[in-house]
Legacy VTK file of the C-alpha trace (Angstrom):
# vtk DataFile Version 3.0
C-alpha trace
ASCII
DATASET POLYDATA
POINTS 77 float
111.315 99.162 108.215
113.188 101.607 106.054
116.948 101.141 106.107
117.434 104.872 106.649
115.571 104.697 109.995
117.733 102.027 111.621
119.594 104.528 113.781
116.291 105.908 115.065
115.164 102.466 116.175
118.516 101.912 117.883
118.108 105.169 119.807
114.602 104.172 120.887
115.932 100.781 122.011
118.697 102.412 124.039
116.163 104.713 125.711
113.937 101.767 126.571
116.924 99.993 128.129
118.055 103.064 130.070
114.597 103.811 131.488
114.048 100.118 132.283
117.335 100.054 134.220
116.359 103.261 136.042
113.109 101.548 137.052
115.105 98.553 138.391
113.198 96.247 136.067
114.570 93.186 134.302
113.845 92.351 130.690
111.771 89.437 131.927
109.663 91.686 134.145
109.087 94.184 131.356
108.222 91.448 128.870
105.633 90.004 131.212
104.170 93.429 131.958
103.691 94.300 128.266
102.645 90.825 127.137
105.694 90.144 124.977
108.493 87.597 125.133
111.810 88.270 126.820
113.453 87.751 123.420
111.293 90.552 121.999
112.424 92.997 124.697
116.018 91.857 124.241
115.783 92.553 120.502
114.318 96.008 121.114
117.307 96.928 123.270
120.093 95.171 121.337
122.443 97.560 119.498
122.980 95.156 116.604
119.304 94.391 115.997
116.844 96.942 114.663
113.385 96.050 115.890
110.421 98.212 114.926
108.031 98.373 117.914
104.412 99.296 117.282
102.947 102.440 118.758
100.809 100.251 121.037
103.955 98.586 122.382
105.688 101.931 122.945
102.635 103.188 124.840
102.603 100.014 126.957
106.304 100.462 127.738
105.901 104.133 128.659
103.027 103.253 131.011
104.948 100.400 132.653
107.997 102.635 133.132
105.799 105.566 134.224
107.367 107.995 131.772
105.830 110.185 129.052
105.828 108.525 125.636
107.854 111.315 124.059
110.839 110.421 126.262
111.176 107.143 124.349
110.856 108.711 120.929
113.068 111.797 121.178
115.498 111.312 118.323
118.860 113.029 118.138
119.949 113.813 114.595
LINES 1 78
77 0 1 2 3 4 5 6 7 8 9 10 11 12 13 14 15 16 17 18 19 20 21 22 23 24 25 26 27 28 29 30 31 32 33 34 35 36 37 38 39 40 41 42 43 44 45 46 47 48 49 50 51 52 53 54 55 56 57 58 59 60 61 62 63 64 65 66 67 68 69 70 71 72 73 74 75 76
């Protein structure tokens, strides 16, 4: 991951967390639904950790949360 993109990944992580909360889903439930570990989901959402999810993972998350993919990837400059 490029250092210059860290803020983008943080924003994506925050969106994942916010939409997961809105869906009343725990990290454990999301992890199970997308076939990842709870630690992986925790790292995606953590403000101090920049995790680079694959496009496949983002699509899985958008489907589980029943939201359009672009809602996770809208970046504010």
